[in-house]
N, CA, C and O atoms as a GROMACS GRO file, in nm:
protein
  588
    1MET      N    1  -8.416   0.845   1.562
    1MET     CA    2  -8.364   0.835   1.438
    1MET      C    3  -8.339   0.692   1.403
    1MET      O    4  -8.280   0.618   1.482
    2SER      N    5  -8.379   0.653   1.295
    2SER     CA    6  -8.372   0.510   1.256
    2SER      C    7  -8.241   0.484   1.190
    2SER      O    8  -8.162   0.573   1.156
    3TRP      N    9  -8.225   0.359   1.175
    3TRP     CA   10  -8.101   0.314   1.118
    3TRP      C   11  -8.072   0.365   0.971
    3TRP      O   12  -7.958   0.394   0.934
    4LEU      N   13  -8.177   0.373   0.896
    4LEU     CA   14  -8.171   0.426   0.758
    4LEU      C   15  -8.138   0.573   0.758
    4LEU      O   16  -8.060   0.618   0.675
    5GLU      N   17  -8.196   0.649   0.847
    5GLU     CA   18  -8.157   0.794   0.850
    5GLU      C   19  -8.018   0.807   0.896
    5GLU      O   20  -7.948   0.892   0.841
    6ASN      N   21  -7.969   0.732   0.989
    6ASN     CA   22  -7.836   0.746   1.028
    6ASN      C   23  -7.738   0.706   0.912
    6ASN      O   24  -7.630   0.765   0.903
    7SER      N   25  -7.769   0.616   0.830
    7SER     CA   26  -7.695   0.570   0.721
    7SER      C   27  -7.688   0.683   0.617
    7SER      O   28  -7.581   0.711   0.563
    8LEU      N   29  -7.804   0.749   0.587
    8LEU     CA   30  -7.812   0.847   0.487
    8LEU      C   31  -7.729   0.977   0.539
    8LEU      O   32  -7.661   1.046   0.463
    9HIS      N   33  -7.743   1.000   0.673
    9HIS     CA   34  -7.670   1.117   0.727
    9HIS      C   35  -7.515   1.093   0.718
    9HIS      O   36  -7.441   1.189   0.697
   10ARG      N   37  -7.469   0.976   0.734
   10ARG     CA   38  -7.330   0.940   0.723
   10ARG      C   39  -7.281   0.957   0.583
   10ARG      O   40  -7.172   1.007   0.560
   11GLN      N   41  -7.359   0.916   0.491
   11GLN     CA   42  -7.319   0.929   0.352
   11GLN      C   43  -7.308   1.073   0.309
   11GLN      O   44  -7.219   1.110   0.232
   12GLU      N   45  -7.396   1.152   0.359
   12GLU     CA   46  -7.384   1.297   0.322
   12GLU      C   47  -7.257   1.358   0.384
   12GLU      O   48  -7.195   1.450   0.329
   13ARG      N   49  -7.221   1.304   0.500
   13ARG     CA   50  -7.107   1.364   0.566
   13ARG      C   51  -6.970   1.315   0.497
   13ARG      O   52  -6.871   1.388   0.498
   14PHE      N   53  -6.971   1.194   0.441
   14PHE     CA   54  -6.848   1.140   0.385
   14PHE      C   55  -6.860   1.131   0.233
   14PHE      O   56  -6.790   1.049   0.175
   15SER      N   57  -6.941   1.207   0.166
   15SER     CA   58  -6.962   1.198   0.033
   15SER      C   59  -6.847   1.266  -0.050
   15SER      O   60  -6.780   1.355   0.002
   16LEU      N   61  -6.826   1.228  -0.172
   16LEU     CA   62  -6.724   1.279  -0.249
   16LEU      C   63  -6.776   1.388  -0.345
   16LEU      O   64  -6.720   1.408  -0.453
   17LYS      N   65  -6.867   1.448  -0.310
   17LYS     CA   66  -6.928   1.555  -0.386
   17LYS      C   67  -6.828   1.670  -0.399
   17LYS      O   68  -6.765   1.707  -0.300
   18VAL      N   69  -6.814   1.726  -0.517
   18VAL     CA   70  -6.729   1.838  -0.541
   18VAL      C   71  -6.793   1.968  -0.490
   18VAL      O   72  -6.904   2.001  -0.533
   19LYS      N   73  -6.732   2.035  -0.407
   19LYS     CA   74  -6.791   2.160  -0.351
   19LYS      C   75  -6.734   2.275  -0.442
   19LYS      O   76  -6.624   2.263  -0.495
   20SER      N   77  -6.808   2.378  -0.456
   20SER     CA   78  -6.768   2.483  -0.544
   20SER      C   79  -6.666   2.572  -0.481
   20SER      O   80  -6.599   2.643  -0.556
   21ASN      N   81  -6.647   2.577  -0.353
   21ASN     CA   82  -6.555   2.668  -0.287
   21ASN      C   83  -6.419   2.605  -0.251
   21ASN      O   84  -6.354   2.651  -0.157
   22LEU      N   85  -6.374   2.499  -0.325
   22LEU     CA   86  -6.250   2.441  -0.301
   22LEU      C   87  -6.137   2.531  -0.355
   22LEU      O   88  -6.148   2.587  -0.464
   23ALA      N   89  -6.034   2.542  -0.280
   23ALA     CA   90  -5.918   2.617  -0.332
   23ALA      C   91  -5.827   2.530  -0.407
   23ALA      O   92  -5.825   2.410  -0.383
   24GLU      N   93  -5.748   2.584  -0.499
   24GLU     CA   94  -5.653   2.514  -0.581
   24GLU      C   95  -5.540   2.464  -0.491
   24GLU      O   96  -5.503   2.532  -0.396
   25PRO      N   97  -5.485   2.347  -0.519
   25PRO     CA   98  -5.373   2.292  -0.433
   25PRO      C   99  -5.249   2.374  -0.459
   25PRO      O  100  -5.222   2.410  -0.574
   26GLU      N  101  -5.171   2.406  -0.353
   26GLU     CA  102  -5.049   2.473  -0.366
   26GLU      C  103  -4.924   2.379  -0.335
   26GLU      O  104  -4.933   2.287  -0.254
   27ILE      N  105  -4.818   2.406  -0.398
   27ILE     CA  106  -4.692   2.337  -0.373
   27ILE      C  107  -4.613   2.423  -0.283
   27ILE      O  108  -4.575   2.534  -0.319
   28ASN      N  109  -4.586   2.371  -0.163
   28ASN     CA  110  -4.506   2.445  -0.069
   28ASN      C  111  -4.358   2.415  -0.090
   28ASN      O  112  -4.313   2.302  -0.073
   29LEU      N  113  -4.284   2.520  -0.129
   29LEU     CA  114  -4.141   2.505  -0.163
   29LEU      C  115  -4.051   2.516  -0.048
   29LEU      O  116  -3.932   2.487  -0.061
   30ILE      N  117  -4.099   2.558   0.066
   30ILE     CA  118  -4.004   2.574   0.178
   30ILE      C  119  -3.945   2.453   0.230
   30ILE      O  120  -3.824   2.452   0.254
   31PRO      N  121  -4.025   2.343   0.252
   31PRO     CA  122  -3.953   2.215   0.290
   31PRO      C  123  -3.856   2.165   0.187
   31PRO      O  124  -3.751   2.110   0.220
   32PHE      N  125  -3.892   2.186   0.059
   32PHE     CA  126  -3.797   2.138  -0.051
   32PHE      C  127  -3.666   2.218  -0.038
   32PHE      O  128  -3.559   2.158  -0.046
   33ILE      N  129  -3.672   2.351  -0.019
   33ILE     CA  130  -3.549   2.424  -0.007
   33ILE      C  131  -3.473   2.384   0.120
   33ILE      O  132  -3.350   2.373   0.114
   34ASP      N  133  -3.537   2.361   0.229
   34ASP     CA  134  -3.475   2.314   0.350
   34ASP      C  135  -3.392   2.183   0.323
   34ASP      O  136  -3.275   2.171   0.360
   35VAL      N  137  -3.456   2.093   0.260
   35VAL     CA  138  -3.391   1.965   0.227
   35VAL      C  139  -3.268   1.984   0.135
   35VAL      O  140  -3.164   1.922   0.156
   36LEU      N  141  -3.282   2.069   0.033
   36LEU     CA  142  -3.177   2.089  -0.052
   36LEU      C  143  -3.053   2.160   0.022
   36LEU      O  144  -2.938   2.128  -0.006
   37LEU      N  145  -3.083   2.253   0.112
   37LEU     CA  146  -2.976   2.318   0.191
   37LEU      C  147  -2.905   2.218   0.284
   37LEU      O  148  -2.784   2.226   0.303
   38VAL      N  149  -2.981   2.125   0.339
   38VAL     CA  150  -2.918   2.027   0.418
   38VAL      C  151  -2.832   1.928   0.342
   38VAL      O  152  -2.728   1.886   0.391
   39VAL      N  153  -2.874   1.890   0.225
   39VAL     CA  154  -2.795   1.808   0.134
   39VAL      C  155  -2.669   1.884   0.092
   39VAL      O  156  -2.560   1.827   0.084
   40LEU      N  157  -2.687   2.011   0.066
   40LEU     CA  158  -2.564   2.090   0.017
   40LEU      C  159  -2.466   2.102   0.124
   40LEU      O  160  -2.347   2.084   0.098
   41ILE      N  161  -2.509   2.132   0.250
   41ILE     CA  162  -2.422   2.139   0.369
   41ILE      C  163  -2.353   1.998   0.388
   41ILE      O  164  -2.232   1.994   0.412
   42PHE      N  165  -2.420   1.897   0.380
   42PHE     CA  166  -2.363   1.764   0.392
   42PHE      C  167  -2.256   1.737   0.292
   42PHE      O  168  -2.148   1.688   0.325
   43LEU      N  169  -2.286   1.770   0.166
   43LEU     CA  170  -2.179   1.749   0.061
   43LEU      C  171  -2.057   1.843   0.080
   43LEU      O  172  -1.945   1.806   0.048
   44MET      N  173  -2.080   1.962   0.133
   44MET     CA  174  -1.970   2.047   0.151
   44MET      C  175  -1.883   1.997   0.262
   44MET      O  176  -1.761   2.007   0.253
   45ILE      N  177  -1.942   1.944   0.367
   45ILE     CA  178  -1.861   1.892   0.484
   45ILE      C  179  -1.789   1.764   0.447
   45ILE      O  180  -1.671   1.746   0.478
   46SER      N  181  -1.861   1.676   0.380
   46SER     CA  182  -1.805   1.542   0.355
   46SER      C  183  -1.713   1.536   0.234
   46SER      O  184  -1.655   1.430   0.209
   47THR      N  185  -1.696   1.643   0.156
   47THR     CA  186  -1.605   1.645   0.044
   47THR      C  187  -1.457   1.658   0.089
   47THR      O  188  -1.422   1.746   0.168
   48THR      N  189  -1.375   1.569   0.038
   48THR     CA  190  -1.232   1.581   0.073
   48THR      C  191  -1.164   1.655  -0.032
   48THR      O  192  -1.190   1.631  -0.150
   49PHE      N  193  -1.081   1.741   0.000
   49PHE     CA  194  -1.010   1.824  -0.094
   49PHE      C  195  -0.863   1.765  -0.115
   49PHE      O  196  -0.791   1.744  -0.017
   50THR      N  197  -0.826   1.741  -0.234
   50THR     CA  198  -0.704   1.684  -0.269
   50THR      C  199  -0.587   1.789  -0.249
   50THR      O  200  -0.589   1.900  -0.302
   51ARG      N  201  -0.496   1.750  -0.177
   51ARG     CA  202  -0.370   1.838  -0.156
   51ARG      C  203  -0.250   1.753  -0.207
   51ARG      O  204  -0.223   1.645  -0.156
   52TYR      N  205  -0.184   1.803  -0.303
   52TYR     CA  206  -0.069   1.742  -0.354
   52TYR      C  207   0.053   1.777  -0.270
   52TYR      O  208   0.078   1.893  -0.240
   53GLN      N  209   0.129   1.670  -0.231
   53GLN     CA  210   0.244   1.691  -0.144
   53GLN      C  211   0.372   1.694  -0.223
   53GLN      O  212   0.480   1.699  -0.166
   54GLU      N  213   0.359   1.691  -0.349
   54GLU     CA  214   0.477   1.701  -0.430
   54GLU      C  215   0.504   1.834  -0.486
   54GLU      O  216   0.418   1.921  -0.484
   55LEU      N  217   0.623   1.853  -0.536
   55LEU     CA  218   0.653   1.987  -0.602
   55LEU      C  219   0.648   1.968  -0.754
   55LEU      O  220   0.688   1.867  -0.810
   56ALA      N  221   0.596   2.070  -0.814
   56ALA     CA  222   0.594   2.066  -0.969
   56ALA      C  223   0.723   2.129  -1.010
   56ALA      O  224   0.745   2.249  -0.996
   57ILE      N  225   0.807   2.042  -1.064
   57ILE     CA  226   0.940   2.074  -1.095
   57ILE      C  227   0.960   2.056  -1.246
   57ILE      O  228   0.928   1.950  -1.300
   58THR      N  229   1.010   2.152  -1.311
   58THR     CA  230   1.052   2.136  -1.455
   58THR      C  231   1.203   2.133  -1.461
   58THR      O  232   1.269   2.234  -1.438
   59LEU      N  233   1.260   2.010  -1.493
   59LEU     CA  234   1.404   2.004  -1.490
   59LEU      C  235   1.472   2.074  -1.614
   59LEU      O  236   1.420   2.074  -1.725
   60PRO      N  237   1.584   2.129  -1.586
   60PRO     CA  238   1.643   2.209  -1.700
   60PRO      C  239   1.696   2.111  -1.804
   60PRO      O  240   1.728   1.996  -1.773
   61SER      N  241   1.707   2.163  -1.936
   61SER     CA  242   1.762   2.090  -2.036
   61SER      C  243   1.911   2.127  -2.051
   61SER      O  244   1.954   2.228  -1.996
   62ALA      N  245   1.994   2.043  -2.127
   62ALA     CA  246   2.134   2.069  -2.136
   62ALA      C  247   2.160   2.110  -2.273
   62ALA      O  248   2.234   2.040  -2.342
   63ASN      N  249   2.108   2.215  -2.322
   63ASN     CA  250   2.129   2.259  -2.456
   63ASN      C  251   2.228   2.381  -2.462
   63ASN      O  252   2.256   2.435  -2.569
   64GLY      N  253   2.276   2.420  -2.348
   64GLY     CA  254   2.366   2.540  -2.344
   64GLY      C  255   2.513   2.512  -2.394
   64GLY      O  256   2.553   2.398  -2.416
   65ALA      N  257   2.583   2.617  -2.409
   65ALA     CA  258   2.717   2.598  -2.449
   65ALA      C  259   2.813   2.554  -2.331
   65ALA      O  260   2.778   2.572  -2.214
   66ALA      N  261   2.918   2.503  -2.359
   66ALA     CA  262   3.012   2.458  -2.256
   66ALA      C  263   3.060   2.572  -2.173
   66ALA      O  264   3.064   2.686  -2.220
   67SER      N  265   3.097   2.545  -2.052
   67SER     CA  266   3.152   2.650  -1.962
   67SER      C  267   3.291   2.691  -2.002
   67SER      O  268   3.375   2.609  -2.037
   68GLN      N  269   3.315   2.822  -1.995
   68GLN     CA  270   3.441   2.877  -2.034
   68GLN      C  271   3.541   2.867  -1.924
   68GLN      O  272   3.660   2.850  -1.951
   69ALA      N  273   3.496   2.878  -1.793
   69ALA     CA  274   3.596   2.883  -1.683
   69ALA      C  275   3.628   2.753  -1.637
   69ALA      O  276   3.554   2.699  -1.554
   70GLU      N  277   3.739   2.692  -1.683
   70GLU     CA  278   3.788   2.564  -1.640
   70GLU      C  279   3.894   2.574  -1.538
   70GLU      O  280   3.934   2.473  -1.480
   71LEU      N  281   3.945   2.695  -1.513
   71LEU     CA  282   4.059   2.705  -1.421
   71LEU      C  283   4.024   2.685  -1.272
   71LEU      O  284   4.100   2.620  -1.199
   72ASN      N  285   3.912   2.739  -1.225
   72ASN     CA  286   3.882   2.734  -1.088
   72ASN      C  287   3.770   2.637  -1.065
   72ASN      O  288   3.672   2.676  -1.003
   73GLN      N  289   3.777   2.515  -1.109
   73GLN     CA  290   3.683   2.412  -1.087
   73GLN      C  291   3.738   2.294  -1.019
   73GLN      O  292   3.853   2.257  -1.041
   74ILE      N  293   3.659   2.232  -0.935
   74ILE     CA  294   3.687   2.106  -0.868
   74ILE      C  295   3.582   2.010  -0.926
   74ILE      O  296   3.462   2.038  -0.919
   75HIS      N  297   3.623   1.904  -0.981
   75HIS     CA  298   3.540   1.801  -1.040
   75HIS      C  299   3.525   1.691  -0.939
   75HIS      O  300   3.624   1.630  -0.898
   76ILE      N  301   3.398   1.664  -0.897
   76ILE     CA  302   3.366   1.552  -0.804
   76ILE      C  303   3.287   1.448  -0.895
   76ILE      O  304   3.179   1.479  -0.946
   77ALA      N  305   3.342   1.331  -0.913
   77ALA     CA  306   3.276   1.224  -0.998
   77ALA      C  307   3.210   1.131  -0.902
   77ALA      O  308   3.273   1.090  -0.804
   78VAL      N  309   3.088   1.097  -0.926
   78VAL     CA  310   3.012   0.999  -0.842
   78VAL      C  311   2.986   0.886  -0.934
   78VAL      O  312   2.917   0.903  -1.034
   79SER      N  313   3.042   0.765  -0.902
   79SER     CA  314   3.017   0.645  -0.993
   79SER      C  315   2.894   0.583  -0.970
   79SER      O  316   2.821   0.620  -0.877
   80ARG      N  317   2.860   0.482  -1.053
   80ARG     CA  318   2.736   0.408  -1.048
   80ARG      C  319   2.723   0.332  -0.913
   80ARG      O  320   2.612   0.316  -0.862
   81ASP      N  321   2.827   0.288  -0.858
   81ASP     CA  322   2.824   0.218  -0.725
   81ASP      C  323   2.848   0.308  -0.610
   81ASP      O  324   2.866   0.255  -0.501
   82GLY      N  325   2.851   0.439  -0.621
   82GLY     CA  326   2.854   0.529  -0.511
   82GLY      C  327   2.992   0.572  -0.465
   82GLY      O  328   3.006   0.630  -0.357
   83ARG      N  329   3.097   0.544  -0.547
   83ARG     CA  330   3.230   0.581  -0.510
   83ARG      C  331   3.259   0.721  -0.567
   83ARG      O  332   3.198   0.765  -0.664
   84PHE      N  333   3.354   0.788  -0.502
   84PHE     CA  334   3.381   0.933  -0.536
   84PHE      C  335   3.520   0.945  -0.576
   84PHE      O  336   3.607   0.868  -0.536
   85SER      N  337   3.543   1.052  -0.663
   85SER     CA  338   3.676   1.093  -0.701
   85SER      C  339   3.679   1.246  -0.716
   85SER      O  340   3.586   1.307  -0.769
   86ILE      N  341   3.788   1.305  -0.669
   86ILE     CA  342   3.794   1.452  -0.679
   86ILE      C  343   3.919   1.479  -0.775
   86ILE      O  344   4.033   1.441  -0.750
   87ASN      N  345   3.883   1.547  -0.883
   87ASN     CA  346   3.980   1.584  -0.988
   87ASN      C  347   4.058   1.456  -1.037
   87ASN      O  348   4.178   1.464  -1.060
   88GLY      N  349   3.991   1.343  -1.053
   88GLY     CA  350   4.050   1.219  -1.096
   88GLY      C  351   4.113   1.130  -0.993
   88GLY      O  352   4.153   1.020  -1.029
   89ARG      N  353   4.127   1.169  -0.863
   89ARG     CA  354   4.176   1.085  -0.764
   89ARG      C  355   4.063   1.031  -0.676
   89ARG      O  356   3.978   1.103  -0.624
   90VAL      N  357   4.070   0.894  -0.663
   90VAL     CA  358   3.966   0.828  -0.588
   90VAL      C  359   3.972   0.858  -0.442
   90VAL      O  360   4.082   0.854  -0.386
   91THR      N  361   3.860   0.889  -0.374
   91THR     CA  362   3.862   0.912  -0.231
   91THR      C  363   3.735   0.845  -0.174
   91THR      O  364   3.645   0.809  -0.250
   92ASP      N  365   3.727   0.829  -0.045
   92ASP     CA  366   3.611   0.769   0.017
   92ASP      C  367   3.524   0.882   0.073
   92ASP      O  368   3.564   0.998   0.077
   93ARG      N  369   3.407   0.845   0.116
   93ARG     CA  370   3.303   0.943   0.165
   93ARG      C  371   3.356   1.016   0.291
   93ARG      O  372   3.330   1.136   0.304
   94ASN      N  373   3.427   0.949   0.382
   94ASN     CA  374   3.482   1.014   0.501
   94ASN      C  375   3.574   1.123   0.473
   94ASN      O  376   3.566   1.227   0.539
   95GLN      N  377   3.665   1.108   0.375
   95GLN     CA  378   3.764   1.204   0.337
   95GLN      C  379   3.721   1.306   0.235
   95GLN      O  380   3.803   1.390   0.198
   96LEU      N  381   3.600   1.306   0.186
   96LEU     CA  382   3.549   1.390   0.081
   96LEU      C  383   3.556   1.538   0.124
   96LEU      O  384   3.616   1.623   0.059
   97SER      N  385   3.494   1.561   0.232
   97SER     CA  386   3.489   1.709   0.281
   97SER      C  387   3.631   1.757   0.318
   97SER      O  388   3.668   1.871   0.291
   98ASN      N  389   3.709   1.669   0.380
   98ASN     CA  390   3.854   1.721   0.408
   98ASN      C  391   3.933   1.751   0.285
   98ASN      O  392   4.011   1.846   0.283
   99ASN      N  393   3.915   1.673   0.183
   99ASN     CA  394   3.991   1.694   0.052
   99ASN      C  395   3.938   1.818  -0.014
   99ASN      O  396   4.015   1.892  -0.075
  100LEU      N  397   3.808   1.846  -0.005
  100LEU     CA  398   3.753   1.962  -0.064
  100LEU      C  399   3.796   2.088   0.010
  100LEU      O  400   3.824   2.189  -0.054
  101ALA      N  401   3.801   2.084   0.138
  101ALA     CA  402   3.844   2.193   0.219
  101ALA      C  403   3.995   2.226   0.187
  101ALA      O  404   4.035   2.343   0.188
  102ALA      N  405   4.076   2.120   0.158
  102ALA     CA  406   4.213   2.144   0.123
  102ALA      C  407   4.232   2.209  -0.013
  102ALA      O  408   4.326   2.285  -0.037
  103LEU      N  409   4.137   2.176  -0.100
  103LEU     CA  410   4.148   2.243  -0.237
  103LEU      C  411   4.083   2.384  -0.244
  103LEU      O  412   4.100   2.456  -0.342
  104ASN      N  413   4.009   2.420  -0.138
  104ASN     CA  414   3.946   2.553  -0.131
  104ASN      C  415   4.039   2.658  -0.096
  104ASN      O  416   4.054   2.693   0.022
  105LYS      N  417   4.105   2.714  -0.196
  105LYS     CA  418   4.207   2.823  -0.166
  105LYS      C  419   4.146   2.956  -0.170
  105LYS      O  420   4.181   3.042  -0.090
  106ASP      N  421   4.052   2.978  -0.264
  106ASP     CA  422   3.977   3.109  -0.268
  106ASP      C  423   3.833   3.081  -0.282
  106ASP      O  424   3.791   2.967  -0.297
  107ASN      N  425   3.756   3.187  -0.276
  107ASN     CA  426   3.607   3.173  -0.269
  107ASN      C  427   3.538   3.163  -0.413
  107ASN      O  428   3.417   3.148  -0.424
  108ASN      N  429   3.616   3.173  -0.514
  108ASN     CA  430   3.556   3.164  -0.650
  108ASN      C  431   3.573   3.027  -0.707
  108ASN      O  432   3.567   3.017  -0.829
  109ILE      N  433   3.593   2.923  -0.635
  109ILE     CA  434   3.602   2.790  -0.684
  109ILE      C  435   3.464   2.734  -0.712
  109ILE      O  436   3.374   2.742  -0.628
  110GLN      N  437   3.448   2.677  -0.831
  110GLN     CA  438   3.320   2.613  -0.869
  110GLN      C  439   3.332   2.464  -0.854
  110GLN      O  440   3.431   2.405  -0.897
  111VAL      N  441   3.233   2.401  -0.793
  111VAL     CA  442   3.233   2.260  -0.770
  111VAL      C  443   3.144   2.204  -0.879
  111VAL      O  444   3.027   2.242  -0.889
  112ASN      N  445   3.197   2.114  -0.962
  112ASN     CA  446   3.127   2.050  -1.070
  112ASN      C  447   3.107   1.899  -1.032
  112ASN      O  448   3.202   1.820  -1.026
  113ILE      N  449   2.983   1.866  -1.009
  113ILE     CA  450   2.951   1.731  -0.973
  113ILE      C  451   2.910   1.651  -1.096
  113ILE      O  452   2.807   1.678  -1.159
  114ASP      N  453   2.993   1.549  -1.130
  114ASP     CA  454   2.959   1.467  -1.243
  114ASP      C  455   2.913   1.332  -1.191
  114ASP      O  456   2.992   1.244  -1.155
  115ALA      N  457   2.784   1.319  -1.189
  115ALA     CA  458   2.721   1.194  -1.133
  115ALA      C  459   2.672   1.101  -1.246
  115ALA      O  460   2.620   1.146  -1.348
  116ASP      N  461   2.689   0.973  -1.224
  116ASP     CA  462   2.642   0.883  -1.324
  116ASP      C  463   2.488   0.874  -1.314
  116ASP      O  464   2.430   0.897  -1.208
  117ALA      N  465   2.428   0.841  -1.424
  117ALA     CA  466   2.277   0.848  -1.428
  117ALA      C  467   2.222   0.755  -1.334
  117ALA      O  468   2.112   0.780  -1.283
  118ARG      N  469   2.292   0.639  -1.301
  118ARG     CA  470   2.236   0.535  -1.208
  118ARG      C  471   2.303   0.546  -1.078
  118ARG      O  472   2.295   0.451  -1.000
  119ALA      N  473   2.369   0.654  -1.045
  119ALA     CA  474   2.437   0.673  -0.920
  119ALA      C  475   2.327   0.693  -0.809
  119ALA      O  476   2.230   0.766  -0.830
  120PRO      N  477   2.345   0.626  -0.690
  120PRO     CA  478   2.245   0.651  -0.589
  120PRO      C  479   2.232   0.796  -0.540
  120PRO      O  480   2.327   0.873  -0.524
  121HIS      N  481   2.106   0.825  -0.518
  121HIS     CA  482   2.069   0.965  -0.471
  121HIS      C  483   2.148   1.007  -0.351
  121HIS      O  484   2.193   1.121  -0.340
  122GLN      N  485   2.162   0.915  -0.261
  122GLN     CA  486   2.238   0.943  -0.138
  122GLN      C  487   2.388   0.979  -0.162
  122GLN      O  488   2.449   1.057  -0.089
  123ALA      N  489   2.441   0.916  -0.266
  123ALA     CA  490   2.588   0.950  -0.290
  123ALA      C  491   2.601   1.098  -0.347
  123ALA      O  492   2.696   1.169  -0.318
  124VAL      N  493   2.500   1.136  -0.429
  124VAL     CA  494   2.504   1.275  -0.485
  124VAL      C  495   2.468   1.371  -0.368
  124VAL      O  496   2.522   1.481  -0.364
  125MET      N  497   2.383   1.334  -0.277
  125MET     CA  498   2.360   1.421  -0.165
  125MET      C  499   2.480   1.433  -0.072
  125MET      O  500   2.507   1.538  -0.015
  126SER      N  501   2.551   1.320  -0.060
  126SER     CA  502   2.675   1.320   0.027
  126SER      C  503   2.782   1.419  -0.045
  126SER      O  504   2.856   1.489   0.024
  127ALA      N  505   2.786   1.422  -0.175
  127ALA     CA  506   2.882   1.511  -0.236
  127ALA      C  507   2.838   1.660  -0.212
  127ALA      O  508   2.922   1.747  -0.187
  128LEU      N  509   2.708   1.686  -0.219
  128LEU     CA  510   2.666   1.820  -0.184
  128LEU      C  511   2.695   1.856  -0.041
  128LEU      O  512   2.737   1.968  -0.013
  129GLU      N  513   2.673   1.763   0.049
  129GLU     CA  514   2.701   1.795   0.193
  129GLU      C  515   2.847   1.820   0.208
  129GLU      O  516   2.885   1.911   0.281
  130ALA      N  517   2.931   1.744   0.145
  130ALA     CA  518   3.080   1.762   0.160
  130ALA      C  519   3.121   1.902   0.108
  130ALA      O  520   3.206   1.967   0.168
  131ALA      N  521   3.055   1.952  -0.012
  131ALA     CA  522   3.084   2.078  -0.055
  131ALA      C  523   3.039   2.194   0.044
  131ALA      O  524   3.103   2.297   0.061
  132ARG      N  525   2.921   2.162   0.106
  132ARG     CA  526   2.877   2.268   0.200
  132ARG      C  527   2.970   2.259   0.320
  132ARG      O  528   3.004   2.366   0.370
  133ASP      N  529   3.013   2.155   0.369
  133ASP     CA  530   3.106   2.142   0.483
  133ASP      C  531   3.241   2.212   0.454
  133ASP      O  532   3.306   2.261   0.546
  134ALA      N  533   3.282   2.216   0.326
  134ALA     CA  534   3.406   2.278   0.291
  134ALA      C  535   3.382   2.429   0.255
  134ALA      O  536   3.473   2.495   0.206
  135ASN      N  537   3.264   2.480   0.279
  135ASN     CA  538   3.229   2.620   0.250
  135ASN      C  539   3.231   2.658   0.098
  135ASN      O  540   3.262   2.769   0.056
  136LEU      N  541   3.198   2.560   0.028
  136LEU     CA  542   3.185   2.584  -0.125
  136LEU      C  543   3.036   2.598  -0.161
  136LEU      O  544   2.957   2.506  -0.139
  137SER      N  545   2.999   2.714  -0.215
  137SER     CA  546   2.861   2.737  -0.240
  137SER      C  547   2.828   2.738  -0.394
  137SER      O  548   2.711   2.728  -0.431
  138ASN      N  549   2.928   2.750  -0.477
  138ASN     CA  550   2.907   2.755  -0.624
  138ASN      C  551   2.912   2.605  -0.673
  138ASN      O  552   3.018   2.554  -0.709
  139VAL      N  553   2.800   2.542  -0.673
  139VAL     CA  554   2.792   2.396  -0.715
  139VAL      C  555   2.711   2.389  -0.844
  139VAL      O  556   2.606   2.452  -0.858
  140VAL      N  557   2.763   2.310  -0.936
  140VAL     CA  558   2.712   2.293  -1.078
  140VAL      C  559   2.697   2.142  -1.098
  140VAL      O  560   2.785   2.068  -1.053
  141PHE      N  561   2.597   2.093  -1.161
  141PHE     CA  562   2.583   1.959  -1.198
  141PHE      C  563   2.608   1.938  -1.348
  141PHE      O  564   2.548   2.009  -1.429
  142SER      N  565   2.688   1.849  -1.383
  142SER     CA  566   2.712   1.829  -1.522
  142SER      C  567   2.605   1.741  -1.580
  142SER      O  568   2.546   1.657  -1.512
  143SER      N  569   2.579   1.762  -1.715
  143SER     CA  570   2.483   1.673  -1.787
  143SER      C  571   2.537   1.653  -1.925
  143SER      O  572   2.622   1.727  -1.976
  144GLN      N  573   2.483   1.548  -1.984
  144GLN     CA  574   2.527   1.514  -2.121
  144GLN      C  575   2.409   1.530  -2.217
  144GLN      O  576   2.298   1.485  -2.188
  145THR      N  577   2.435   1.595  -2.332
  145THR     CA  578   2.330   1.621  -2.427
  145THR      C  579   2.296   1.490  -2.496
  145THR      O  580   2.382   1.406  -2.519
  146LYS      N  581   2.175   1.477  -2.527
  146LYS     CA  582   2.131   1.354  -2.607
  146LYS      C  583   2.165   1.375  -2.755
  146LYS      O  584   2.146   1.481  -2.813
  147LYS      N  585   2.217   1.266  -2.810
  147LYS     CA  586   2.259   1.278  -2.950
  147LYS      C  587   2.168   1.190  -3.043
  147LYS      O  588   2.188   1.187  -3.164
   0.00000   0.00000   0.00000
C-alpha cells in the first residue's frame, strides 16, 4: 500500500460524514439528581438552628382597682439605693427575714413589695428571699399607673 492509499484510508476512518443510523443524544438525569441530593444533605447538616434562650414574657399592666384588704398586709419598701423598710421602719438586709418572721402571726398575711423603678434587681430578690424564709407565700408587687 502506498502512502496515498494510506492517507485516503485514514481520511475515511476519521471523516465527519453524517451516518444515517445515529441515535439522538440523551440527557442522563441520574448524576444530576445525585449531585442535588448531596447538596441538599450538605445544607441540612450545615444549617444551624436558632434556639432562643430567653422567655417570652408579657408583663401585666396596672389598670386594676386598688386592693380592698389592707388589714393583713406587710409593706416592704425597696429604695433606689437598695435600702429596705418594713411598714415604714427602716431595716437592713440581715434583719429583714427576722422582722418578717416576727410579723408573721397567721398564714393569711399578704406581703406587698413596693420597689423603686431604679432599685437594684438584687435588692428586690433579697426581699423575695426574706419573705420565703419567713414562710410568707402571698407576695404582691405594687405598681403605679401612668397618668
